[in-house]
N, C-alpha and C positions, 0 to 999 in steps of 0.2 A: 952413847946408842943404849942406856940401858933404858930410857922411855919408848924405843921404837920406832920414835918418829921421823928420823931423817937417816941419810947416811952421808951426804956432806952438804955442810950450812947453805951452801950458795945453790943447789940445785932443787932443793924439795919446793918452793916457790915456784921454779918454772915447770916442775913435773905436776903440781897440781893444777896447775893450768890449762896444760894440755889437753885437746881433746880424744885421744887415745885414754883407753884404761893402761894404767901401769902399776905393776907388783915387782918387788925382786924377792930371789932365793938365795940363799945360804948354801954352802954344798951339802947341808943334810936335807934341803927340800922345804926348810923352813920359810916363811913368809918374815921378810925385814922390813918390807916397806909396801903399802898402799895407795895409791893416789884415789882422789874424790869419786874419779869417774871410775875406778875398778870397783869403788865401794857399792855404790850404785848401779854398776854393771853384775856385780858377784850377790848383790842383795845383802853382802856380810858389813859389818862392821871393823875398824881397822884393829879396836879392842880385840875383836875374837877372834881375829886371825894372825895378828903379830905374834912370831914365836912359834906358829902353830904348822905341822907338815903338810903340805897341799894334798897330797893322795889319801891324808886320814881326813881332812876337813871336807874335801869336792873327792869321794872315792868311786863316784860314776865318772871321772877324767881317767882312771887306770884302763878304762876299755877305749878311749880314744887314742887320736895321734901324739896328746903333749907330751905321757910318759917317752915314746922312743924321739920323739924331737928334743925333748929338753937334753935327755940322755946324750942323745947325740953330740950337741954342741956342748956340752961340758967336755965329754970326750974328744973332742977334735980341736974345741978351742976356736971353733969357728960359728958366726952367727947361721941362725937356722931359718927360714918362714915356710908354715905351712896353712891351708885350710882346715878348720875343726867344725864339726857340727856339737854343741851341746845341747844334748836331747831335753836335762830337765829345764834350761832357759829357753829350748826351742830358739835356739840363736846358732846364726852361722858367724863364725869369727876367722879372721886373718891372724896369726899369731908368729912375732918374729921376736925371736930369742937372741941376747946378745950375750958372751960367755965372760967370765973372768976367773982368775984364782981364788976369789972367794966367792963367787957363784952367780947368779944370771939374775938380768935386767930383762924383762917380758912385756912387750907393747900388746895390748891385744884390740884390734878393730872390729867393729860390729859391720858385719859385711852381708846381713839377711836381706837388702834391699836388694843389693847389686845381683845375691846368689837367685833373688825370685825372678829379678829381670832374666838372669841368665838363662835360668831353668823356662820362662816364659817364651825367651828369644828360642831354645832348644827344642821347646815342644813347635813354634811355628816353624823349627826348621824340618822338625821330624815330618810333619805336616807338609810341608814344600818337598820335602823328597819322596812322599806318600803320594801324592798326586800324579795323576795322569798327564797332565797337563805339564808343558815345560814352562820351567821360571828362568831368568835372567835379571840380575842387577847389573847396572853401570855407574861408578864412582864420577865424581865431579870432573877426573880428566880424563873422560869419554874412555875408562878402560873398562873391561869384562871384571865385574866384583865377586862376581858367583852365580852357579847354574846346577840345577838340579839334576837329580839323575834321567827324568825324563827328556831332559835337553840332549845329554847324552847319548840317549835310547834314539830319540826323534832324527835329531842332527847327523849324527854317527860320527861326533866329534869329541873327545874325551875333556874331561875336567884341566888336566894340567894344560892342553893346549889352547883351550879356550881363556882360561881366569888369568887376568893381567894384561891381555891381549886388548889391543884398541878395538873397538866396539866397529870400524869399519873393515876391520879383516873377518867380521862373522860371518859375511855373505861368501867369502870366499876358503873359510874353514868348513861350513856349514852347507854349502851350494845353495845359496838363496838366490834368486832370480835376481836381475839388477832391478827391474821396478819394485820390488819387496825392499832391497836395500835401500832405496831412493826413500821410498816411505818411512824407514825405520829410521834414515838418519835425519829426517824432516820433522817425525815427532817427537824425537830424542831432541833435538835443538830448541822446540816450540817448548817443551815440558821444562827444561833447563833455566831458559829464559823467562818464565812466570806466563807466556802467552797461553799457555794452553794447561791443566790439570792431567788430560787423560787423551789418549788417543786412540783411534781404533782404524783397525786395516788388515786387509787378505795379503799373503804374500806367498810364494810359490817355492818350494825347495826340495832337494834329492834327501831321501832318508839312509838311514846306514845299508839297506837292501838294494839301494840304488833306484828304487819307486818314486816316480814323481809325484809329491803330494801338495796338498791344500792346507795353508795354516790361517788361522785369525789371529791375528797377535792385537793385543790389549796391555799400552804402556799407561803408567801412572808415576807421578810425583811422589818421592819417599822422604822430601825433606833433608835437613841438615845429615850428615853423616857420612859413613864408609861410603854406601851407596843413595845414589841421589834420585835415580830413574828405577823402575821394573819392569819387566814385559813378562806376560803370560802369553804363551802360543798354543793354542789348541789346536789339533790334527780335525779337519771338517771335509777331510776326502770324501767320507763316505756320506757327509749330509749332505755336502752339495750334488754328489753323483745322486742321490736322493731326489733332490730336488729337480735333478735334470731330468731323472727320470718322469716325476709325476709330469713334468714341463714336456715331456716329449707323449705322455700318455694325452695329453690332452689335445694334443697336435692329432694322435692315432683316433680321439673321439671325430674327429672332423672328417677323417678318413672313412671310419665306419658309417658315418651318416651320410656320405656319399656314394657309401657301398647299394648297389642295387637290389642285391636278396639275400636271403641267410646265409647261403655257400658263401658268396662275397664277402659274407661279415664276419664269417668263422673263420675265412682264409685271412684276413686282416687280423684278427685277433690272437692267431697263432705266430704271426710275421711279427706281432711287435712282443709276443712273451718271448721270442727267442733271439731277436735282433736287438730289441730295445732293454730288456729287462735280463739280457743274459741268463734265461732259462731254456735252453735248447732241445731239451726232448719235453715237449709240449702238445697238446693237442685239444681239440673241442665234439662234443657230443649233443645232439640236439633230441629231445623227444619226440618220439612217431606217436602219436596217438591211437593210429590205427591200428595198429602192432602191439603198442604197448611195451616199445624197445627204446632203448637209446643209442642211437645211429652216430656211428663215425662221421662227422662231417669236415673237418680239414686237422693237419698235423706238421710239426715240425719235419726238416729233412731226417736229423736226429732219430725224432720218433721213428722214423721208418726204419731207420739202419737198426736200432736198439732192441725195437719189440716187433719188427717186421710187421709193421702195418697196425692200424688200430682194430681191437674188435668188436663187436657187436654186443651190446647189454641186454640180454632180459631181463625182464621184473625181478629185483631179489638176488642178481648177479654183482658179485665183487661191493668195493669200497663205495664207487661211483655211486651207484643205487642208494648206499644208506644217507651219503650225504648229499643226493638230490632228494630223498624223502623228507629227510632233517630239514635241509635248508640254510644248514650253518657251514663256512667253510672247515676243513681241518687239515691240521697237519703230520703226517705219520713219521717219524722221523727213523724208525727202524721196521720195514716190514717183516722182518723176519719174526717178531714179535705179535705182529698183530694177527689176529684170526680174521677169516673171511675174506682175502686177499685172491683173486679173480684166478689170478694163475703164479703157483705157488715157486715155480721156476723161472719167474718173473727176474731179468738181470737188474731190474730196479729194487735200491735197497731205502730209499724214504720218497714222499712224496708230498702234494699240496693239490686237494680237492676243492674248489669253490664253485657252487651252485651258480648258475646265469637264471636266480631268478626261476619261472616255471618253463623258461626254456630248454635247460640242460644242465648240463656243466661243463667244467674245464679241470685240465690237471696238465702236473710239470713235474716231471720226476726228476731222480738222480741216482747215479751208479755208488753213490757212497752214502751210508748212513750219516744221519743229521745235516743233510745235505742244504738245509733251507734254515733261514733266520725268521725274527718277527719283519722286519722289513719287505722280504720275498713274499709272506703271505699279506700283508697290506697293498703289496704292488699289485699282486695276482687278483685279490680284492676287487682293487680299484678298477682293473680291465675289465673284470668279471661284471663290475656292474655296468661301465661304458658301453660291454658289449650286449648288455641285459637291455639297454634304452636303445642301441641302432636297432636290436630284433624286435621291440616293441614299434618302435618308428615303420620298420619295413612290414610286423602283419598290419600296421594300419593303414599303410599304403597298398598293401597287397587288399584286402579288404573293401577300400575305397575303390581301385582298378576295379575289381569282380564286380561291385555292385553296379560301374557304369558300364561295363560290359555286358552285364545280365539287364539295363534299361535298354543297351542298344540290341541286345539279343530280343528283348519283350515287346520293343517295338516292331522288330521285323515279325516276329509269333504275331503280333496284333493283327499286322498288315497281312499277312498270311492269313490269317481266322476270318479277315473280313470279306475277302475274295471267296474262302470256301463258305462261310454263310450266303455270302449273294450268289453263288454258284452251286455245289453242292448238296448243300440243304436245301435251296429252295427247288433243287430238282427234285429230292428223294421227297419232299412233302405236297410237290406238285402232282406225284404219283401218287402219294398217300389218296389228293383228291380226286384224282381221277379212277381211283380203284373203289373208294367209295361208292363213285358215283355210277359204278357197273356192279355194285352190291359182291362184289370180289372180296369179303372181309379174311379170309387167310394171307391173300397176298398182300391186303392194308397192312395187316399184324405185321409182317415180314417187314416191310418197309419203314414200319414207325420203330420197328428194333435197331433196322439200323441207322435210322438217326438218332437214336438213343447212343448208337456206338460213336455216332460222330460228336454228337455233344460231348459224350465225356472224353474224348480225345482231343479234343479242342482247349477243354479244361485244363487235361494234362500237358497239354504241349506250350498253353499259357501261361501255366507255373513257374514261379521265380524255381530255374534249376537247382538252385544252393539251399532250397528250405527242404532239406532231406529229414523225415521224420525222424524218429527213435528205431534204430536197428535191432532185429533180435537173430537169435539163430534159426535159421527157415531151414526145412527139411524139403530137400530138392522135391523128391517124389511127389511129396504131399500138396505142393506148390503149383507143379505141373497138371495134378490132376484138377486143381480148381482153375488153372487157365483154360483147360481144354473144356472144362464145363461152361464157363463163361464165352468162348468162343462161339464164332458159327460155324467151326467146324463138325459135319456129322458121321462122313463116311472116312476117316482118316486112322492110318495104325502106326501107331507110336512105338518104337524101342528105345527104351531109357537102358542104357547100356554100362550103366553106376549107380551106387547108393551114395549119396554125399549129404553133407548141408553146407551152408554159406550163412554169412551176414550181412542181412539187408533188412530194408523196410518192404516188408512181406507183402502189403497191397499192391502197392507201385510194380515189385517184382513180377508179382501173379499178372498185372496189366501188362507187364512189357512182353511175358510168355505171349499171353493171348494177343496183343499185335502182331506177333509173328505166326501167330498159328493163322490168324484172318489173313495173313498177306498169301501164306502157301494156300489156303482155300481158294483164295480169290484168283491166283495163278492156276490151279489146278482145274475150276471150272467144275464140269459136269462129272469128271474123272474123279476116282479114289487116291488120295496122297498117301505116300508110307514117309514116315519120317525117322531117324536116326538122330539120338543126341549122346554124343560122348565127351570123355575128357579131353582138357588141350593142356600137354604137359610141357614144362619149361625143358628145352632141349640139353643144358649146363646141369639142373639139378634133378631133373627125372618128376620133379614135383607138379602136381596139378596149379595150374594159375589160372584155368577158365573150362569153357566147355564150347561145343558147337552144335547147331542144330542143321542137320543136312536133309533134303525132300526132292521129292524126283517129281515134282511139278513142274509146270511150264518156267523154262530156264529165265532168269534176269540176262539179257544181253551185257557183255562186259563193259559194253561204252555207254550203259546205265548205271553201273557201280557208283558210280560217283556222286548220283543223282535219288538212288530210292531213299536218301534219310532226309531230304527236303520235301518240304509240305507241297503239293501241287493238288491242283483239280483236276478230274478226270471225267470224261466221258462215257467209261465201261459202266454197265449198270452193274456190275459185281462188284466193284470196288467198295471195301468197308475203311470208315474212318481216316485218321490220317495214316495208317500204316505204321510201315519201319520209323518214319521221323519222330513218331512217340517213343516208339524201342530206344532210339537214340537219346531220346533228352533223359529217359529213365535211370540207362546206363552211366551216362556222362553225370548226372545228378550223384549215382553213386562212387562216381570214380574210376570206373570202369571204362573201356576200350571196345568199339564195335568197328566188324567189319562183314561186308559180304564177300565172298568168293565162288569161283567153279569148285566144284569137288573134287577129290582126285579120282574119283570111277564115275564124275558127271555129277548134274543137278546143281543146286544151288544151296551154297553153305553160308550160314550167319553165326558168325565168331565174336564171342564174348571174350576177351581176356583183362589181367588184372586185377584179378580176384584174388587179395592177399590173403583172404581168411579163409576160403573156398577148400573144404576137406572131405576127399573121397575114402569112403570106410567102405567099401566093395567094389570090385568090377567084373 
């Protein structure tokens, strides 16, 4: 052994031919033999290493498992096997050491490729464990080979209960319904027989909390190995519920478009929010252009219970007005941290507010903070869009209906005008002609004035009622003075019992008062009439909502109350124009209500109500 080339004469050729690296150490840890593969692996020659101490030649191995393993083998005289990473060589080794009284025989196998594969599989396994989807594999004997944590969590069955069990027991262990179990069995069979590479289907199961869920299962072939088929199950319950809700909202759209008016549309919308979207505290407000407020139109039962009804919002009040002006849906996760909340003591802790285009807003609230997610916002926005479309349609149909009604009224007016022109106007013109013939110029002028009044009334009466002009703030006393000056009243005493203002088209409002004074003058005849004008207050609130004009001229009989607002010809020489028919047209064009009745102390009372912008400054 003085040349250090062999330990036994017959074994050396065999050791040089083996694929593993082999070297021998004596009891002093000196190399006594190295085969060709070991020279190549250690990148050192036999000449350099034979007779040298291993720890001196490879000091980096001192910090590895080699010393511990080799000493253990020599001390126990039992073979040892271990895996070790050699950093300078960037190589993983599997070391097997066989002891003898004279030293140690060591086999080294390069397992770097195997370790890389194992690391890759371990990474994949960590990924599989980390994903939210459940993953299950099935071997060639149709037994469950592996499951990840998501399967345990979703199906409520442990790894120990599942792994090694026949796949046919999975429905029983994981509460999968019969249809799902059949679909799973068919998919595995087709994939294992080579008739399919993958399969996709849905199944219903019961999770660990006992909830009914819907899963989407995707199964694929893995090829040869411990597992032949892999299945990935994703819980799509929320997705399917979302799709169901969207489908329901499409059905709601049909109901919305069948509704006859805005109030019914809003009722359908809040019903959909409460019952279909599971948003039980919901309401709708629509803009009232005339008063400049958001009026509550409809609310769910829980909204009335929790909030005590819906308030009316004046401009600038609350978050609702912010959303309406901005036109953008907003989610308020914690109302206690939001400025501008309308009611600081509201029981709501979070809410969603979405605009309904120019029509108004829709709100849903929760008694808990963070009560809503993006899906709730998306569904509310979709419902609001459908509601907006329905309100647009209702507005168009209402406008069309109003136009049809206006045309019908216009036709009636024109027929009435034709009768008047052929009768009343002709009578006045005949009088003018006879008075000119008698050279009574003063009488002729008076008759012509009445003819002009009649023409003005005819033009007013024939006017489209809906074509109200620009409104402005009108001082009542000033308008009253102008109306008296324009009327035929000469000896009339008028008592105005208040000072106030209202919004109206001033010229037409003055003309309306003028026609009332003309009617009083005609009924008074040669007597002097006394007129009192006072406010009419709402019985519940005490707020002025209109005014009355009470006169002591010849009373209008109660049997004629329903007819005084209709245009009619008359044989009385004192009749002027169309009278109260014109007053009614002007009032209704403004959205007001008119009425004639007998005053409490007698006389005839003309009442005008529904003036939402009427303001009395002094009585």
